[in-house]
C-alpha positions as CSV (number, residue, x, y, z in Angstrom):
1,M,85.2,83.0,112.2
2,K,85.5,82.1,108.5
3,R,85.9,85.2,106.4
4,I,87.0,85.9,102.8
5,I,87.8,89.3,101.5
6,I,87.1,89.9,97.8
7,G,87.4,93.1,95.7
8,H,89.0,94.8,92.7
9,R,92.6,95.0,91.9
10,G,94.4,97.6,94.0
11,V,91.5,98.3,96.3
12,G,93.5,97.5,99.5
13,K,92.6,93.9,100.3
14,S,96.1,93.0,101.6
15,S,96.2,96.2,103.7
16,L,92.8,95.4,105.2
17,L,93.9,91.9,106.0
18,E,96.8,93.3,108.1
19,R,94.5,95.5,110.0
20,H,92.0,92.6,110.4
21,E,94.8,90.7,112.2
22,H,95.1,93.7,114.6
23,Y,91.3,93.8,115.3
24,F,91.1,90.0,115.6
25,P,94.5,88.7,116.9
26,E,93.0,85.3,117.5
27,I,92.1,84.7,113.9
28,A,94.7,83.5,111.4
29,T,95.0,85.6,108.3
30,Y,96.2,84.6,104.8
31,D,96.9,86.6,101.7
32,L,96.4,84.1,99.0
33,D,98.8,85.6,96.6
34,K,101.5,85.6,99.2
35,V,100.7,82.0,100.2
36,I,101.1,81.0,96.5
37,S,104.3,83.0,96.0
38,E,105.9,81.4,99.1
39,G,104.7,77.9,98.2
40,E,106.0,78.2,94.6
41,K,109.1,80.2,95.6
42,Q,108.3,82.6,92.8
43,P,106.6,86.0,92.7
44,V,103.1,86.0,91.3
45,S,104.2,88.3,88.4
46,E,106.8,85.7,87.3
47,I,104.2,82.9,87.5
48,F,101.9,84.9,85.2
49,A,104.8,85.6,82.8
50,S,106.3,82.1,82.7
51,K,103.2,79.9,83.1
52,G,100.3,82.1,82.1
53,E,97.1,83.0,83.8
54,A,95.4,79.6,83.4
55,S,98.2,77.9,85.3
56,F,98.1,80.5,88.0
57,R,94.4,80.0,88.5
58,E,94.9,76.3,89.1
59,L,97.5,77.1,91.7
60,E,95.2,79.6,93.2
61,K,92.4,76.9,93.5
62,K,94.8,74.4,95.0
63,Y,96.2,76.6,97.8
64,F,92.8,78.1,98.5
65,Q,91.2,74.7,99.1
66,D,94.0,73.9,101.5
67,L,93.4,77.1,103.5
68,I,89.6,76.7,103.9
69,K,90.2,73.4,105.7
70,Y,91.2,75.3,108.8
71,P,88.6,75.8,111.5
72,S,88.8,79.6,111.4
73,Y,90.5,82.0,109.0
74,C,90.4,85.3,107.2
75,I,91.6,85.1,103.6
76,S,92.1,87.8,101.0
77,V,91.9,86.6,97.4
78,G,92.9,88.3,94.1
79,A,90.5,90.2,91.9
80,G,90.5,87.4,89.3
81,F,89.7,84.6,91.8
82,N,86.8,82.3,90.7
83,P,83.8,83.2,93.0
84,E,82.4,79.7,92.4
85,L,85.1,78.4,94.8
86,L,83.8,80.4,97.7
87,P,82.5,78.1,100.4
88,A,78.9,78.5,101.5
89,E,79.8,78.6,105.1
90,A,82.2,81.6,104.8
91,E,81.3,85.2,105.3
92,V,82.3,87.0,102.1
93,I,83.2,90.7,102.5
94,Y,83.3,92.7,99.3
95,L,85.8,95.5,99.8
96,S,84.9,98.4,97.6
97,R,86.2,102.0,97.0
98,R,84.3,104.8,95.2
99,T,87.2,105.0,92.7
100,D,86.9,101.3,91.6
101,S,85.0,102.3,88.5
102,D,87.7,104.8,87.4
103,G,90.3,102.1,86.7
104,R,93.8,101.8,88.2
105,L,97.2,101.9,86.7
106,F,100.2,99.9,88.0
107,L,103.9,100.1,87.3
108,N,104.7,96.8,89.0
109,R,101.9,94.4,88.3
110,P,101.4,92.0,85.3
111,R,99.1,93.1,82.4
112,L,96.4,90.6,81.6
113,N,95.3,92.0,78.2
114,P,98.1,94.0,76.4
115,E,95.8,94.5,73.3
116,V,94.1,97.4,75.0
117,S,95.4,100.3,77.0
118,A,96.2,99.6,80.6
119,L,93.4,101.9,81.8
120,D,90.8,100.4,79.4
121,E,91.9,97.0,80.6
122,S,91.3,98.0,84.3
123,I,87.9,99.5,83.5
124,Q,86.8,96.4,81.5
125,R,87.9,94.1,84.3
126,Y,85.9,96.3,86.8
127,Q,82.8,96.1,84.6
128,A,83.0,92.3,84.2
129,R,83.8,91.6,87.9
130,E,81.5,94.1,89.7
131,P,78.3,92.1,89.3
132,Q,80.1,88.9,90.3
133,F,81.4,90.5,93.5
134,R,78.0,91.9,94.5
135,K,76.4,88.5,93.9
136,S,79.0,86.6,95.8
137,A,79.3,88.9,98.8
138,S,77.6,88.5,102.2
139,W,78.0,92.3,102.6
140,I,79.9,95.2,101.2
141,Y,82.4,97.4,103.0
142,H,82.8,100.8,101.3
143,I,86.2,101.8,102.6
144,P,87.2,105.5,102.5
145,E,89.9,106.6,100.2
146,G,93.2,106.8,102.0
147,L,92.3,104.7,105.0
148,N,95.6,102.8,105.6
149,D,96.0,102.6,109.4
150,N,94.1,100.9,112.2
151,D,90.8,102.7,112.7
152,E,88.1,102.7,115.4
153,I,85.2,103.0,113.0
154,E,86.5,100.3,110.7
155,E,87.0,98.0,113.7
156,E,83.3,98.6,114.8
157,I,82.2,97.7,111.3
158,L,84.2,94.5,111.1
159,K,83.1,93.5,114.6
160,K,79.5,94.6,113.8
161,D,79.7,96.5,117.1
162,F,77.5,99.5,116.2
163,K,73.9,100.6,115.9
164,I,72.2,102.8,113.3
165,E,69.6,105.1,115.0
166,H,68.8,107.5,112.2
167,A,68.6,105.4,109.0
168,Y,67.3,102.3,107.3
169,Y,69.5,99.8,105.5
170,T,68.3,99.2,102.0
171,L,68.2,95.4,101.4
172,N,69.1,93.8,98.1
173,S,68.7,90.2,99.3
174,E,67.6,88.3,102.3
175,K,71.2,87.2,103.1
176,E,72.0,90.8,104.2
177,L,69.5,90.5,107.0
178,K,71.4,87.5,108.3
179,A,74.7,89.3,107.8
180,W,73.7,92.2,110.1
181,P,72.1,90.9,113.3
182,N,73.1,94.2,115.0
183,L,70.8,96.3,112.9
184,D,67.0,96.6,113.3
185,K,65.8,99.0,110.6
186,F,65.6,97.9,107.0
187,E,64.0,99.0,103.7
188,L,62.3,96.5,101.5
189,R,61.5,97.8,98.0
190,T,59.0,96.3,95.6
191,D,61.4,96.7,92.7
192,L,63.9,94.5,94.5
193,F,61.6,92.0,96.2
194,S,58.2,90.5,95.3
195,V,55.3,91.5,97.5
196,E,55.1,87.8,98.5
197,D,58.7,87.7,99.7
198,I,58.2,91.0,101.5
199,K,55.3,89.6,103.5
200,R,57.3,86.4,104.3
201,I,60.3,88.4,105.4
202,T,58.3,90.8,107.6
203,E,56.5,87.9,109.2
204,A,59.7,85.9,109.8
205,Y,61.7,88.8,111.3
206,T,59.3,90.3,113.8
207,D,62.2,91.8,115.8
208,K,63.1,94.1,112.9
209,R,61.5,97.3,111.7
210,F,60.8,97.6,108.0
211,I,59.9,100.4,105.5
212,V,58.1,98.8,102.6
213,S,58.8,101.2,99.7
214,V,56.3,100.8,96.8
215,R,58.4,101.3,93.6
216,T,56.2,99.2,91.2
217,N,52.5,99.0,90.5
218,A,50.9,97.1,93.4
219,T,47.2,96.7,94.4
220,A,45.7,97.4,97.7
221,L,45.0,93.7,98.1
222,E,48.6,92.8,97.6
223,L,49.8,95.4,100.1
224,R,47.2,94.6,102.8
225,G,48.7,94.4,106.2
226,L,51.9,96.2,105.3
227,K,53.0,99.7,106.4
228,V,54.3,101.3,103.2
229,D,56.0,104.3,101.7
230,W,53.8,105.1,98.8
231,A,55.4,106.7,95.7
232,L,53.1,109.3,94.1
233,E,54.4,108.2,90.7
234,F,51.8,105.5,90.9
235,G,49.0,107.9,91.6
236,P,47.0,108.7,94.7
237,I,47.1,106.3,97.7
238,P,44.6,103.4,97.0
239,A,41.9,102.9,99.5
240,G,42.9,100.2,102.0
241,V,46.6,100.9,101.8
242,N,48.3,101.8,105.1
243,A,50.7,104.5,103.7
244,Q,52.6,106.0,106.6
245,I,55.0,107.8,104.2
246,I,54.3,109.5,100.9
247,S,57.2,110.1,98.6
248,I,58.0,111.5,95.2
249,H,61.1,110.8,93.1
250,D,60.5,111.7,89.4
251,G,59.5,114.6,87.2
252,D,60.2,118.3,87.1
253,F,61.5,119.7,90.4
254,V,58.8,122.5,90.7
255,H,56.0,120.1,89.8
256,A,57.2,117.4,92.2
257,L,57.6,119.9,95.1
258,T,54.1,121.3,94.5
259,L,52.7,117.7,94.4
260,I,54.4,116.7,97.7
261,Q,53.3,119.9,99.4
262,N,49.7,119.1,98.7
263,Q,49.6,115.8,100.5
264,P,47.8,115.1,103.8
265,E,49.5,116.6,106.9
266,D,49.1,113.3,108.9
267,K,51.6,111.5,106.6
268,H,55.4,111.8,106.6
269,L,56.5,113.5,103.4
270,K,59.6,112.2,101.7
271,F,61.0,114.4,98.8
272,C,63.5,112.5,96.7
273,P,63.9,114.4,93.4
274,V,66.9,114.4,91.0
275,I,68.6,117.7,91.9
276,L,70.2,119.6,89.0
277,S,71.4,122.7,90.7
278,W,72.3,124.3,93.9
279,D,69.2,126.5,93.6
280,E,67.1,123.3,93.8
281,L,69.1,121.9,96.6
282,I,68.7,125.1,98.7
283,I,64.9,125.2,98.0
284,G,64.6,121.5,99.0
285,Y,66.5,122.1,102.2
286,Q,64.4,125.1,103.1
287,W,61.2,123.1,102.5
288,Q,62.4,120.3,104.9
289,E,63.5,122.8,107.5
290,E,59.9,124.3,107.6
291,D,58.6,121.1,109.3
292,P,61.6,118.8,110.1
293,K,59.5,116.3,112.1
294,N,57.2,115.5,109.2
295,R,59.4,116.1,106.2
296,S,62.5,114.4,104.8
297,F,64.6,115.6,101.9
298,L,66.8,113.1,100.1
299,P,68.3,114.6,96.9
300,R,69.5,112.3,94.1
301,S,72.2,112.9,91.5
302,P,71.4,113.0,87.8
303,E,72.1,109.8,85.9
304,G,75.8,109.4,85.1
305,V,76.9,111.9,87.7
306,K,78.9,110.3,90.6
307,S,77.4,110.9,94.1
308,R,76.9,114.7,93.8
309,W,74.7,114.9,96.9
310,R,75.9,112.2,99.2
311,W,77.6,114.7,101.5
312,F,74.2,116.5,102.0
313,R,72.6,113.3,103.1
314,N,75.4,112.8,105.6
315,L,74.5,116.2,107.1
316,M,70.8,115.3,107.4
317,W,71.0,112.2,109.6
318,P,70.0,113.9,112.9
319,K,67.7,116.5,111.2
320,Q,65.0,114.2,109.7
321,K,63.2,111.0,110.2
322,I,63.9,109.1,107.0
323,N,67.5,108.3,105.9
324,F,69.2,105.4,104.3
325,V,72.5,103.6,104.3
326,Q,73.8,101.7,101.3
327,G,74.0,97.9,101.1
328,L,74.8,95.6,98.2
329,K,72.5,97.5,95.9
330,D,74.3,100.4,94.4
331,F,72.3,103.6,95.2
332,D,75.3,105.9,94.9
333,D,73.8,108.9,96.8
334,Q,73.2,106.7,99.9
335,P,76.0,107.0,102.4
336,S,77.9,103.9,103.6
337,F,78.2,102.5,107.1
338,Y,81.6,104.2,107.5
339,E,80.2,107.6,106.4
340,Y,77.2,107.2,108.7
341,L,79.4,106.4,111.7
342,L,81.8,109.2,110.9
343,S,78.9,111.6,110.9
344,Q,77.8,110.8,114.4
345,N,79.5,113.9,115.7
346,P,77.8,116.1,118.3
347,N,79.6,119.2,116.8
348,K,77.2,120.9,114.4
349,Q,80.1,122.5,112.6
350,F,81.9,120.6,109.8
351,G,84.8,120.7,107.4
352,A,85.0,119.7,103.7
353,V,87.2,119.2,100.8
354,L,85.8,121.0,97.7
355,G,86.6,120.2,94.1
356,D,85.5,118.4,91.0
357,P,86.0,115.5,90.8
358,I,86.3,114.8,94.5
359,H,85.3,111.2,95.1
360,H,89.0,110.2,95.0
361,S,90.0,112.6,97.8
362,R,91.9,111.2,100.8
363,T,91.3,114.4,102.8
364,P,88.3,113.1,104.8
365,A,90.2,110.0,105.9
366,V,93.4,111.8,106.7
367,Q,92.1,115.0,108.2
368,G,88.9,113.5,109.7
369,P,90.6,112.0,112.8
370,N,92.6,115.3,113.3
371,M,89.5,117.5,113.1
372,R,87.1,115.2,114.9
373,D,86.7,117.5,117.9
374,Y,85.6,120.3,115.5
375,G,83.2,118.4,113.3
376,M,83.1,115.8,110.6
377,M,85.0,116.1,107.3
378,L,83.0,115.7,104.0
379,A,83.9,115.6,100.3
380,I,81.7,118.0,98.4
381,P,81.7,117.9,94.6
382,L,81.8,121.6,93.4
383,N,82.7,123.1,90.1
384,E,83.8,126.7,89.2
385,E,80.4,127.8,88.0
386,D,78.7,126.9,91.3
387,F,81.5,128.0,93.6
388,T,80.2,131.5,94.6
389,Q,76.7,130.3,95.4
390,A,77.8,127.2,97.3
391,I,80.5,129.0,99.4
392,S,77.8,131.5,100.5
393,F,75.3,128.7,101.4
394,L,77.5,126.1,103.0
395,P,78.3,128.2,106.2
396,Q,74.5,128.2,106.8
397,L,74.8,124.4,107.1
398,G,77.8,124.7,109.4
399,L,80.8,124.7,107.1
400,V,83.8,126.3,109.0
401,F,86.9,124.9,107.4
402,A,87.7,123.6,103.9
403,A,90.4,122.1,101.8
404,V,90.3,123.3,98.2
405,T,91.4,121.3,95.2
406,S,91.2,121.6,91.4
407,P,89.6,123.4,89.7
408,L,88.8,125.8,92.5
409,K,92.1,127.1,93.9
410,L,92.0,130.3,91.9
411,K,88.4,130.8,92.8
412,A,89.4,130.5,96.5
413,A,92.2,133.1,95.9
414,E,89.6,135.5,94.5
415,L,87.3,134.8,97.5
416,I,89.9,136.0,100.0
417,G,91.2,138.8,97.8
418,A,94.5,137.3,96.9
419,G,95.6,138.9,93.6
420,S,98.1,136.5,91.9
421,S,96.7,134.9,88.8
422,E,98.9,131.9,89.2
423,M,98.8,131.4,93.0
424,G,95.8,129.3,94.1
425,I,94.5,128.9,97.7
426,N,94.0,125.4,99.0
427,S,92.9,126.0,102.6
428,L,90.0,128.1,103.9
429,Y,88.5,129.1,107.3
430,F,85.3,130.9,107.8
431,K,85.5,133.5,110.6
432,H,83.5,136.6,111.4
433,L,81.3,136.2,108.3
434,S,84.3,136.1,105.9
435,W,86.9,133.7,104.6
436,A,90.6,133.5,105.4
437,G,92.9,131.3,103.4
438,I,96.4,130.1,102.7
439,S,98.2,127.9,100.2
440,S,100.2,124.9,101.5
441,D,101.1,123.8,97.9
442,A,104.7,125.1,98.1
443,D,105.3,123.3,101.5
444,G,103.9,120.1,100.0
445,F,105.9,120.3,96.9
446,K,109.1,121.1,98.8
447,A,108.5,117.9,100.9
448,M,108.0,115.9,97.7
449,V,111.2,117.2,96.2
450,E,113.2,116.4,99.3
451,E,111.7,112.9,99.6
452,S,112.6,112.2,95.9
453,D,116.2,113.0,96.6
454,I,117.0,113.6,92.9
455,P,120.7,114.3,92.6
456,D,121.7,117.8,91.5
457,L,118.1,118.7,90.9
458,K,118.6,122.4,90.8
459,N,120.9,122.1,87.8
460,L,118.6,119.8,85.8
461,K,116.2,120.9,83.1
462,I,112.7,120.8,84.5
463,A,109.3,121.1,82.8
464,I,105.9,121.7,84.5
465,W,103.2,119.9,82.5
466,G,99.9,121.7,83.3
467,G,99.7,123.4,86.7
468,G,97.0,126.1,86.7
469,G,96.8,127.5,90.2
470,V,100.0,125.8,91.5
471,I,102.6,127.1,89.1
472,S,103.8,129.9,91.4
473,A,104.1,127.4,94.3
474,L,106.2,125.1,92.2
475,K,108.4,127.9,91.0
476,E,109.0,128.9,94.6
477,V,110.8,125.6,95.0
478,L,112.3,125.2,91.6
479,P,112.5,128.6,89.9
480,Q,114.3,127.3,86.8
481,A,111.2,125.1,85.9
482,V,109.6,125.9,82.5
483,A,105.8,125.7,82.5
484,F,103.9,124.1,79.5
485,S,100.2,123.9,78.7
486,A,99.0,120.4,79.0
487,R,96.4,121.1,76.4
488,T,98.5,122.6,73.6
489,G,101.9,121.4,74.6
490,E,103.3,124.9,74.2
491,R,105.4,126.9,76.7
492,R,103.4,129.3,78.7
493,D,106.1,132.0,78.3
494,Q,105.6,131.6,74.5
495,K,109.4,131.1,74.0
496,N,109.6,128.5,71.3
497,D,112.7,126.4,72.0
498,P,112.6,123.0,70.3
499,A,116.0,122.1,71.8
500,F,114.5,122.2,75.3
501,V,114.4,118.5,76.4
502,P,113.7,118.2,80.2
503,D,115.4,115.8,82.6
504,V,112.5,116.1,85.0
505,V,108.8,116.4,84.2
506,I,106.5,117.7,86.9
507,W,103.1,116.3,86.1
508,A,100.5,118.9,87.2
509,A,97.5,118.1,85.0
510,P,94.3,116.2,85.8
511,R,92.9,113.4,83.6
512,M,90.8,115.3,81.0
513,K,89.9,114.7,77.4
514,D,91.9,117.6,76.1
515,V,95.0,116.9,78.2
516,Q,97.8,115.4,76.0
517,L,101.0,113.5,76.8
518,P,104.3,115.3,76.1
519,S,106.3,114.7,72.9
520,T,107.9,111.3,72.6
521,D,111.2,113.3,72.0
522,W,111.2,113.9,75.7
523,K,112.9,111.1,77.6
524,P,112.9,112.3,81.2
525,K,114.9,110.6,83.9
526,Y,112.3,111.5,86.6
527,I,108.6,112.1,86.7
528,L,107.1,114.0,89.7
529,D,103.4,113.4,89.6
530,L,101.5,115.9,91.8
531,N,98.4,113.6,91.6
532,Y,98.0,110.6,93.8
533,V,95.0,109.2,92.1
534,E,95.5,105.7,90.8
535,N,94.4,106.5,87.2
536,S,96.5,109.6,86.9
537,M,97.7,110.6,83.5
538,G,101.1,111.0,85.1
539,L,101.1,107.3,85.8
540,E,100.1,106.7,82.2
541,Y,103.0,108.9,81.1
542,A,105.3,106.9,83.4
543,Q,104.2,103.6,81.8
544,R,105.1,105.0,78.4
545,E,108.4,106.4,79.6
546,S,109.6,103.3,81.5
547,Q,113.1,104.6,81.8
548,A,112.0,107.3,84.2
549,Q,111.8,107.0,87.9
550,Y,108.3,107.8,89.1
551,F,107.2,109.7,92.3
552,S,103.6,109.8,93.4
553,G,102.1,113.0,94.8
554,L,101.2,111.3,98.1
555,E,104.2,112.8,99.9
556,M,103.1,116.3,98.7
557,F,99.5,115.6,99.9
558,Y,100.6,114.6,103.4
559,A,102.8,117.6,103.8
560,Q,100.0,119.9,102.6
561,A,97.6,118.2,105.0
562,K,99.9,119.0,108.0
563,K,100.1,122.7,107.2
564,Q,96.3,122.8,106.6
565,F,95.7,121.2,110.0
566,K,97.9,123.8,111.7
567,F,96.1,126.6,109.9
568,W,92.6,125.4,110.8
569,A,93.5,124.5,114.4
570,K,94.9,128.0,115.0
571,Y,91.5,129.6,114.3
572,L,89.4,126.8,115.9
573,M,91.4,126.8,119.2
574,A,91.4,130.6,119.3
575,E,87.6,130.6,119.1
576,G,87.3,127.8,121.7
């Protein structure tokens, strides 16, 4: 084996390398940054600071070229590694997370461009490197947020020890065919391959099954001999074209649905519109359910909206004939290998984490293994406006248990009839046609406070910045805390006290345009960030207030998760 792991800064390459050593104990592993640091007897951050990036890149090249002389290896390289140095004989795995494009903030890594903000720098680096990673990679591994331990599904993917029964892999290049000898179903699109290349590939790989999706104008003569998925955007099926599937993707929802319904009954109908509302999603689902053997419904997110409907596609694997998994081409609504394998659960019930945004959530990775006997765990983007309609519809699909995050905790409280305007609900269970719920926020925050071990905390001045539906839970633990609006900067109790300067700031606000940082007059000794996302504004605040000791919300999250699991398990075990 000769493997190289590439990916963006902070994605988890070093952590994956450690697990890779567990999955493949016979293969030597090398973290290139660690190799350089040990060889130079100097941390990478000091090499950057004392010698500059150019000198570090020369060292990187030297040590890397030594490592690839070994007969077998798995090497993780830094995000700025020159892809031109990757050897042709190596398998290159692009490790990717859905949060890569959000940017990441670090308190302990060198800055490369101090002329822009740390977050802007991270996003700029992502935008520059992303095309290079996809071009250089043999294949992409979309790792779930929060996967840190040895994992059966991850091991299957890295060993290529799995099959895909209910979906086609969308090819972006021919090299992906060679990367996945264990797969036999692939999609070839005419907007990604020429018709000539499609014919050559289908003739060369006779042991594979292909869908040829027509996504550009093509004549009957060009398509002769191919079994195709014909897109109605290019008009009626031309005479002589062997269209086994008819699909529609663009245009007004009602018009597109009418058009696909009027197609011949001997063809498989694939409805792939941009879905703008839950009303449209429900109508599309009902249309598919009317004839599941001959209809497939694959909703797409509006442009600029991150994977709004991927969770739905995960649910539909066993229910329809045509599904897709994502390869090196970024079709964001297509589930990944990991998501596909996770969804192969015989239990028709499922759980979800609900919120907006939700793509960063670690709940599916953390709770998924705990709840596997009761169904898979999905991340469903859901805003306040759609909450009531969605929470009525989702149980029809099989939703039984849910974790609730911002901005829906107060909505969840209303759902179960909890009256407090400041106490949100973060855990729900559907029983006997109604919802039950609890909040595990106070338990989580208590664990975070205990883990921080801040001396004499109860006698310190404490400010809550933001908070919404968790203020009551925070005050259960620290009743002397003073709540401030993260939008206006004013005290929520309307007591104007300019002399109040906190020793501790509890960061309880999301990253939003109208959220501001506290006054520079505040010089806190400690920052407790309830967020664990890597672009949290709490991290940004900690970068500004470098004198403060920073605590991430991960400890709170894990404690919340434990109580959520106990709550769900109590009902699930009682019902058998």
